[in-house]
C-alpha positions as CSV (number, residue, x, y, z in Angstrom):
1,M,29.1,46.9,82.7
2,R,31.7,44.5,83.9
3,P,35.1,46.0,84.6
4,V,38.1,44.5,82.9
5,F,41.8,45.5,83.1
6,E,43.6,46.2,79.8
7,R,46.3,48.7,80.8
8,G,43.6,50.7,82.5
9,I,40.0,49.7,83.5
10,H,37.3,49.4,80.9
11,L,33.6,49.2,81.8
12,T,32.6,46.7,79.1
13,G,29.5,47.5,77.2
14,T,30.2,51.2,77.5
15,I,32.6,53.8,76.0
16,L,33.9,54.7,79.4
17,W,37.5,53.9,80.6
18,L,38.9,54.6,84.1
19,D,42.5,56.0,84.4
20,A,43.5,54.1,81.3
21,F,47.2,54.0,80.3
22,H,46.5,53.9,76.5
23,P,44.6,56.4,74.3
24,Q,40.8,56.0,74.6
25,D,37.8,57.8,73.2
26,L,36.5,58.7,76.7
27,C,38.4,58.2,79.9
28,F,37.7,59.3,83.5
29,V,40.8,60.7,85.1
30,S,40.6,60.5,88.8
31,H,43.4,63.0,89.7
32,A,46.2,65.1,88.4
33,H,48.9,62.4,89.1
34,V,47.6,60.3,86.3
35,S,50.0,61.3,83.6
36,T,48.5,59.8,80.4
37,T,45.6,62.2,80.2
38,V,46.9,63.9,77.0
39,A,46.6,60.7,75.0
40,H,42.8,60.4,75.3
41,H,40.3,61.9,72.8
42,K,38.2,63.2,75.7
43,V,38.8,63.3,79.4
44,L,36.2,63.3,82.1
45,A,37.5,65.0,85.3
46,T,37.0,67.8,87.7
47,D,38.1,71.4,86.8
48,A,41.0,71.3,89.3
49,T,42.3,68.0,87.8
50,L,42.2,69.4,84.2
51,R,43.8,72.7,85.2
52,L,46.6,71.1,87.2
53,F,47.3,68.6,84.4
54,R,47.3,71.3,81.6
55,R,50.0,73.2,83.5
56,H,51.9,70.0,83.7
57,E,51.8,69.4,80.0
58,P,51.4,73.0,78.5
59,S,52.2,71.9,75.0
60,Q,49.4,69.3,74.8
61,Q,45.7,69.9,74.2
62,V,43.4,68.2,76.6
63,R,39.7,67.9,75.5
64,G,38.0,67.9,78.9
65,L,34.5,67.3,80.0
66,V,34.5,69.3,83.3
67,C,32.4,67.6,86.0
68,P,31.7,69.3,89.3
69,Y,31.3,67.2,92.4
70,N,27.8,65.8,93.2
71,R,26.1,66.9,90.1
72,P,24.8,63.7,88.3
73,F,24.5,63.8,84.6
74,S,23.5,61.3,81.8
75,L,25.8,59.8,79.2
76,G,23.7,57.6,77.0
77,Q,22.3,54.9,79.2
78,L,24.7,55.8,82.0
79,S,24.1,58.1,85.0
80,I,27.4,59.5,86.2
81,E,28.4,61.3,89.4
82,L,31.8,62.5,90.7
83,F,32.5,63.0,94.4
84,P,35.6,63.9,96.4
85,A,38.3,61.2,97.0
86,G,40.4,63.1,99.6
87,H,43.6,62.3,97.7
88,I,44.8,65.6,96.3
89,L,43.0,68.8,95.2
90,G,40.3,67.9,92.6
91,S,40.7,64.2,93.0
92,A,37.4,62.4,92.4
93,Q,35.7,59.1,92.7
94,I,33.1,58.1,90.1
95,R,29.7,56.4,90.5
96,V,28.3,54.9,87.3
97,T,24.7,53.7,87.3
98,K,23.2,51.5,84.6
99,D,20.0,49.5,84.8
100,D,19.9,50.0,88.5
101,L,23.4,48.7,89.0
102,R,25.6,51.2,90.9
103,L,29.3,50.9,90.5
104,V,31.9,53.1,92.2
105,Y,35.5,53.5,91.2
106,T,37.5,55.2,94.0
107,G,40.8,55.9,92.3
108,D,43.4,56.9,94.8
109,F,41.7,58.1,98.0
110,S,42.5,58.9,101.6
111,F,40.6,59.5,104.8
112,Q,43.3,61.7,106.3
113,R,42.0,65.2,106.5
114,K,44.3,67.6,104.6
115,L,44.6,71.4,104.6
116,T,44.9,71.6,100.8
117,C,42.2,69.4,99.3
118,E,38.5,68.4,99.8
119,A,37.6,65.8,102.4
120,I,36.6,62.4,101.1
121,E,33.0,61.4,100.7
122,V,31.7,57.8,100.7
123,K,28.6,56.8,98.7
124,S,26.7,53.5,98.6
125,C,27.1,51.2,95.6
126,D,26.5,47.6,94.5
127,E,29.9,47.0,93.0
128,L,33.2,48.7,94.0
129,I,36.5,49.0,92.2
130,I,39.3,49.9,94.6
131,P,43.1,50.2,94.2
132,A,45.4,48.2,96.4
133,H,48.6,50.3,96.3
134,F,49.2,49.9,100.1
135,A,46.8,47.0,100.8
136,H,49.4,45.1,102.8
137,P,49.4,44.9,106.7
138,R,52.9,46.6,106.8
139,Y,51.5,49.8,105.3
140,E,50.1,51.6,108.3
141,F,50.9,55.3,108.5
142,P,50.9,57.8,111.4
143,A,48.0,60.3,111.7
144,I,48.6,63.1,109.3
145,D,49.2,65.7,112.0
146,D,51.7,63.4,113.7
147,G,53.5,62.8,110.4
148,Y,53.9,66.5,109.7
149,A,55.0,67.1,113.3
150,L,57.8,64.6,112.7
151,L,58.7,66.4,109.4
152,T,58.8,69.7,111.2
153,S,61.1,68.3,113.9
154,E,63.5,66.9,111.3
155,V,63.6,70.2,109.4
156,R,64.3,72.1,112.6
157,R,67.0,69.7,113.5
158,A,68.7,70.1,110.1
159,L,68.7,73.9,110.4
160,D,70.0,73.7,114.0
161,D,72.9,71.5,112.6
162,K,73.6,74.2,109.9
163,R,72.4,71.9,107.2
164,V,70.0,72.6,104.3
165,P,66.8,70.6,104.6
166,V,65.7,69.3,101.2
167,V,62.2,67.7,101.2
168,F,61.5,65.3,98.3
169,T,57.9,64.8,97.5
170,A,55.3,64.5,94.8
171,T,55.0,67.7,92.7
172,V,51.2,67.9,93.1
173,G,49.3,67.2,96.3
174,T,51.9,66.4,99.0
175,A,54.1,69.3,97.9
176,Q,51.4,71.8,98.5
177,E,50.5,70.2,101.9
178,V,54.1,70.4,102.9
179,A,54.4,74.0,101.8
180,K,51.2,74.9,103.7
181,R,52.2,73.3,106.9
182,L,55.9,74.3,107.0
183,A,55.1,77.9,106.1
184,R,52.6,77.9,109.0
185,E,55.4,76.9,111.3
186,G,57.4,80.0,110.2
187,F,59.9,78.3,107.8
188,N,61.2,80.1,104.7
189,L,60.6,78.0,101.7
190,R,62.3,77.6,98.3
191,L,60.3,75.6,95.8
192,H,61.3,73.8,92.6
193,R,59.8,75.7,89.6
194,S,57.3,72.9,88.8
195,I,56.0,73.0,92.4
196,Y,56.0,76.8,92.4
197,E,53.8,76.8,89.3
198,K,51.4,74.2,90.8
199,N,51.0,76.4,93.9
200,K,49.8,79.2,91.7
201,I,47.0,77.0,90.4
202,Y,46.1,75.9,93.9
203,V,45.7,79.6,94.9
204,Q,43.6,80.3,91.7
205,L,41.4,77.4,92.8
206,G,40.8,78.9,96.2
207,V,43.4,77.2,98.4
208,S,45.2,79.6,100.7
209,L,49.0,79.1,100.4
210,E,51.5,81.4,102.1
211,S,54.0,83.1,99.8
212,C,57.0,81.0,98.8
213,K,60.0,81.7,96.6
214,C,61.0,79.8,93.5
215,F,64.4,78.1,93.8
216,R,67.2,79.9,92.1
217,G,70.9,79.9,92.8
218,T,72.0,79.1,96.4
219,P,69.5,78.9,99.3
220,R,70.1,81.0,102.4
221,P,71.1,79.2,105.6
222,D,67.6,79.5,107.0
223,E,65.6,78.2,104.0
224,V,64.0,74.9,103.3
225,I,63.9,73.4,99.8
226,I,60.8,71.4,98.5
227,W,61.8,69.4,95.5
228,P,60.2,66.8,93.2
229,R,61.0,63.2,94.2
230,N,61.8,62.2,90.6
231,L,64.5,64.9,90.4
232,R,66.5,63.8,93.5
233,S,69.7,63.4,91.4
234,S,69.5,66.8,89.7
235,P,72.7,68.9,89.7
236,A,71.1,71.7,91.7
237,I,70.6,69.3,94.6
238,K,73.9,67.5,94.3
239,S,75.7,70.8,94.3
240,L,74.3,71.8,97.7
241,R,76.8,71.7,100.6
242,R,75.7,70.1,103.8
243,A,72.2,69.1,102.7
244,R,69.9,66.8,104.7
245,T,67.6,65.0,102.4
246,I,64.1,64.0,103.5
247,L,62.0,61.7,101.3
248,L,58.2,61.5,101.9
249,S,56.6,58.2,100.8
250,G,54.3,55.6,102.1
251,H,57.1,53.1,101.5
252,A,59.1,54.7,104.3
253,V,57.5,52.1,106.6
254,V,59.7,49.5,105.0
255,P,63.0,49.0,106.9
256,G,66.0,50.3,105.0
257,Y,64.0,52.4,102.5
258,A,65.9,55.6,103.1
259,R,69.2,53.8,102.4
260,Q,67.7,52.1,99.3
261,Q,66.6,55.5,98.0
262,R,69.9,57.2,99.0
263,V,68.5,59.8,101.2
264,D,69.2,60.7,104.8
265,I,65.7,60.3,106.1
266,A,62.4,58.7,104.8
267,L,59.1,59.6,106.5
268,P,55.8,57.7,105.9
269,I,53.8,60.7,104.7
270,T,51.5,59.9,101.7
271,D,48.3,61.2,100.2
272,S,47.0,57.6,99.6
273,A,45.1,55.2,101.7
274,S,46.7,52.8,104.1
275,Y,45.9,49.1,104.6
276,S,43.4,49.7,107.3
277,E,41.8,52.7,105.4
278,T,41.3,50.4,102.4
279,L,39.5,47.9,104.6
280,D,37.6,50.6,106.3
281,Y,36.3,51.9,103.0
282,I,35.0,48.5,102.0
283,E,33.4,48.0,105.4
284,R,31.6,51.4,105.1
285,V,30.2,50.7,101.7
286,A,29.5,47.0,102.1
287,P,29.2,46.3,98.3
288,R,28.1,42.9,97.1
289,K,31.0,42.7,94.7
290,I,34.6,44.1,95.0
291,Y,37.1,44.5,92.2
292,V,40.7,45.1,93.3
293,A,43.2,46.8,91.0
294,H,46.9,47.6,91.1
295,G,49.6,47.1,93.7
296,Y,48.8,44.2,96.0
297,A,45.6,43.2,94.2
298,P,46.0,39.4,94.2
299,S,47.0,39.0,97.8
300,F,44.4,41.6,99.0
301,T,41.7,39.9,97.0
302,A,42.6,36.5,98.6
303,E,42.3,38.2,102.1
304,L,38.9,39.7,101.3
305,R,37.7,36.2,100.2
306,K,38.9,34.8,103.5
307,R,36.7,37.4,105.2
308,G,33.7,36.0,103.2
309,L,33.5,38.8,100.6
310,D,33.0,38.4,96.9
311,A,36.2,39.9,95.6
312,E,38.0,39.6,92.3
313,S,41.5,40.9,91.2
314,L,41.7,42.9,88.1
315,T,45.4,42.6,88.1
316,N,47.1,39.2,87.7
317,E,50.6,40.3,88.7
318,Q,51.3,41.6,92.2
319,I,53.4,44.7,92.1
320,G,54.6,46.2,95.4
321,F,55.9,49.6,94.2
322,D,54.7,53.1,93.4
323,F,52.0,53.7,90.8
324,G,52.8,57.1,89.4
325,Q,54.5,59.7,91.6
326,A,51.6,60.0,94.1
327,H,52.7,57.7,96.9
């Protein structure tokens, strides 16, 4: 059951793939940001992940094996269990046991306690596969309440200056957290249609979200717009007069990031783990073997080895940019 990286992670000797980029017979999908789900013959995921993804790709058929949290089941010689990752609603980690070897793949995770998704759980294992999207010392983020307090302050400042606040964020996860927290502060919100539709699914799944309006036409002077990050250059946004654009990303800690992304403000708000959170997870689990994937995998692996840990990079090339739209 050794993991190998082949445009996704494959547990050799099994049929199971983890967040694979290419079509596979059976693939575990850790959260709804993973956009290749439709290509797989069968998908193993939580109900929330499947429902959020199906709305994202309504024309596609997803054959899903729905797995609730903390209900182990057997798949041939494998014992499989999903448990919360704390990333976005429905995000899951997977623990696979075979011949007394327990392997955990975290997918994207976060210890920050959010209002719109399940709190993370940590379970023991012998071997751990962990992503390294922000596994570099510069990626330390403010506490989640402090980060959103800063966003609230920037939104108020924009409105006081008679400008339209436009918050750019991921369509699933952070967008709902932003909507929840800004509505609680009394702001009137206008959401891009894709975010508006995702909010409906969140409500169906039991997450309380205040009523928000779908964006149409011209916003009123007292309204805040929440918009997908990948649509920053859309005509609807470019046509706004006196807009103040605010981009939410973990990469906002990098000097000059706002200027690089051509926005007025960039705030380090993300639903993924920071550098110290990644180290904290490893310390809590204390696995005998660690596999590092994505992002800063080579350098982070080298650092873990310096700390005396048995670590191996599944990714040869170090890539310091976003994986998907989640970060």
